[in-house]
C-alpha positions as CSV (number, residue, x, y, z in Angstrom):
1,M,98.0,102.8,103.1
2,E,97.0,99.7,101.2
3,H,95.8,96.6,103.1
4,N,96.3,93.1,101.9
5,I,96.2,89.6,103.4
6,T,97.8,86.5,101.9
7,L,97.0,83.1,103.4
8,K,99.0,80.1,102.3
9,D,97.7,76.6,103.3
10,R,96.0,78.0,106.4
11,S,99.5,78.0,108.0
12,N,101.1,81.2,106.9
13,L,99.4,84.6,107.0
14,I,100.9,87.8,105.7
15,V,99.0,91.0,106.7
16,S,100.0,94.4,105.3
17,G,98.6,97.8,106.3
18,V,99.0,97.0,110.0
19,E,98.8,100.2,112.1
20,H,98.8,98.8,115.6
21,I,99.1,95.4,117.4
22,Y,96.7,95.3,120.4
23,S,97.5,91.7,121.6
24,F,99.2,88.6,120.5
25,S,99.0,85.1,121.9
26,D,99.3,81.6,120.5
27,K,95.5,81.5,120.0
28,K,94.5,85.0,119.1
29,V,96.0,88.1,117.4
30,E,94.2,91.5,117.5
31,V,95.5,94.3,115.2
32,K,94.3,97.5,113.7
33,T,94.8,97.7,109.9
34,S,94.1,100.5,107.5
35,A,90.9,98.6,106.6
36,G,89.7,98.3,110.2
37,Q,90.1,96.1,113.2
38,M,91.1,92.5,112.6
39,V,91.1,89.4,114.8
40,I,93.0,86.3,113.8
41,E,92.2,83.1,115.6
42,G,94.0,79.8,115.4
43,E,96.4,77.4,117.1
44,N,100.1,77.7,117.8
45,L,100.3,81.2,116.3
46,D,103.7,82.7,116.1
47,M,104.8,86.0,114.7
48,S,107.6,85.1,112.3
49,K,108.1,88.6,111.0
50,L,107.3,92.1,112.1
51,S,108.3,95.1,110.0
52,I,107.2,98.4,111.5
53,D,108.5,100.4,108.6
54,E,106.6,98.3,106.0
55,K,103.6,97.8,108.3
56,V,103.6,94.1,107.7
57,I,103.3,91.0,110.0
58,N,103.8,87.4,109.1
59,I,102.0,84.8,111.3
60,D,102.7,81.1,111.3
61,G,100.4,78.4,112.8
62,T,97.0,77.0,112.1
63,I,94.7,79.9,111.0
64,N,91.1,79.1,111.9
65,A,89.4,82.5,111.4
66,I,90.1,86.1,110.2
67,I,87.5,88.5,111.4
68,Y,87.0,92.2,110.6
69,S,85.1,94.6,112.8
70,K,84.5,98.3,112.8
71,E,85.7,99.0,116.3
72,R,87.8,97.3,118.9
73,K,85.8,96.6,121.9
74,T,87.6,98.1,124.9
75,Q,86.9,96.4,128.2
76,E,86.1,98.6,131.1
77,S,88.7,98.5,133.7
78,F,88.0,96.7,137.0
79,F,88.2,99.9,139.0
80,K,85.8,101.7,136.7
81,K,83.2,99.0,137.2
82,V,83.7,99.0,141.0
83,F,83.6,102.7,141.5
84,K,80.6,103.5,139.3
C-alpha cells in the first residue's frame, strides 16, 4: 500500500496508508502506516475523516511535528513491573 502525507498550512493533515491507530488525543496521534510508525504532535487535533476502506485519516488542528520511527515502544504494564 502506498503511503502519502499532505500538510496544508500546518492545520490540515491527510495521511494515507494507515494500517492501525494506536491512540488519538487533542495533542498527539500515534498510528502505524505502511512506511512505519508515525507520531503526530500538535494542538487542538481533531480527526475530521477516517476511512478504513481507503486507509486514510484527515487531522485538523495545529500540526507541530510529524515523527517516524521503526517501532512503537510498548510500555510494560504496571503488573509486569510489580511482579518481576
